[in-house]
Residue, then its C-alpha position, 0 to 999 in steps of 0.5 A: x486531779x491526781x494525787x501527783x498534780x495536787x502537790x503544791x511543788x508542781x503548781x508553780x514551777x517548784x517555787x514555793x509562794x509566800x504572800x508578803x506585806x510590809x509597812x515602812x516609814x518611806x519609799x527607799x528600802x535601803x535607807x527608810x525604816x522596815x516597821x512591820x512585815x507578815x508572811x502567809x504561806x499557801x497549801x493545796x487542801x485535798x480538793x486541789x484549791x489553793x488556801x492560806x496555811x500559816x501566818x508569820x507576823x513581826x513588829x520591827x524596830x528601826x535599824x540604826x541610822x534608819x529614816x522616818x519620813x512623818x508622812x509615812x508614819x502618818x499614813x500608816x498610824x505607826x509610832x516606831x518608838x511605841x513600847x507596846x508595839x513589841x518591835x523586835x530588832x530587824x535582823x532577829x526578825x529576818x533571821x527567824x522569817x527565813x528560818x520559818x519560810x526555809x522549813x515551810x519551803x522544805x515540808x513542801x519540797x519546793x526549790x525555791x521561795x517566790x514572794x506573792x505580794x500587791x505592787x510586789x516590787x515594793x514589798x520585794x525591795x524592802x525584804x531584800x534590803x533587810x536581809x542583806x543588812x542581817x547579813x543572811x546569806x542563805x535567804x529563802x527568797x528568789x532575789x528578783x522573781x515575784x507573782x504580783x496580785x495588782x497585775x493579777x487582779x487587773x486581769x482577773x477583775x479590772x481592778x488594780x487597788x488592793x480594797x477594790x480588788x478584794x471586794x470584785x472578788x467577793x472578800x470582805x474588806x475592813x478598811x479600818x484594819x487596812x495598812x496592817x501588814x497582817x490584815x493586808x498580807x492575809x487579805x492578798x493572800x485570800x485574793x491570790x487564792x481566789x484568782x489562782x483557784x478561778x483559773x483552775x475551775x476554768x481549765x487553765x491548770x493543770x493544762x490538758x496535755x498534762x492531764x493525757 
């Protein structure tokens, strides 16, 4: 690969991929609380391999009037009222997250950030809702484009569940740490990188026409 084709801005048509995972107090992004969010930025290394770059992580205090579904809290093990979480107000979290993503996107000379997630519609819905509640006018994220590692894993490994897809990709997966936004985001990032890099190794990118 040439130095030019190694630039991240050219790999995804100007999109800057950001791997996101959220933990929530339910399934409805308009009514249920966002409780934890992690974002992992990516980069191309000197060999043109996609790798993890930086991780951004916040515990989030439920927004005023947010619904807290007991079944969801039992599933993820989060106590929204525990002071030891160090949770920050949702608006503060989303403004800081967008600020850091915009900077990373600009540094990569990309035009727009795109969410990468496992079952991406879920995470994207909560991110968009939190951004709207926070009255953020200049969001770095595309409002509806996403890269879903569920679909990519089905194609690459015949698996759709995160833990099974990671194991099929040769990644260790500690189930005791699962359902933590931080852990799941980093695992999803590694999974996405493996799939993208494998596609490159198989000759899928850059396309032959771009190399001529």
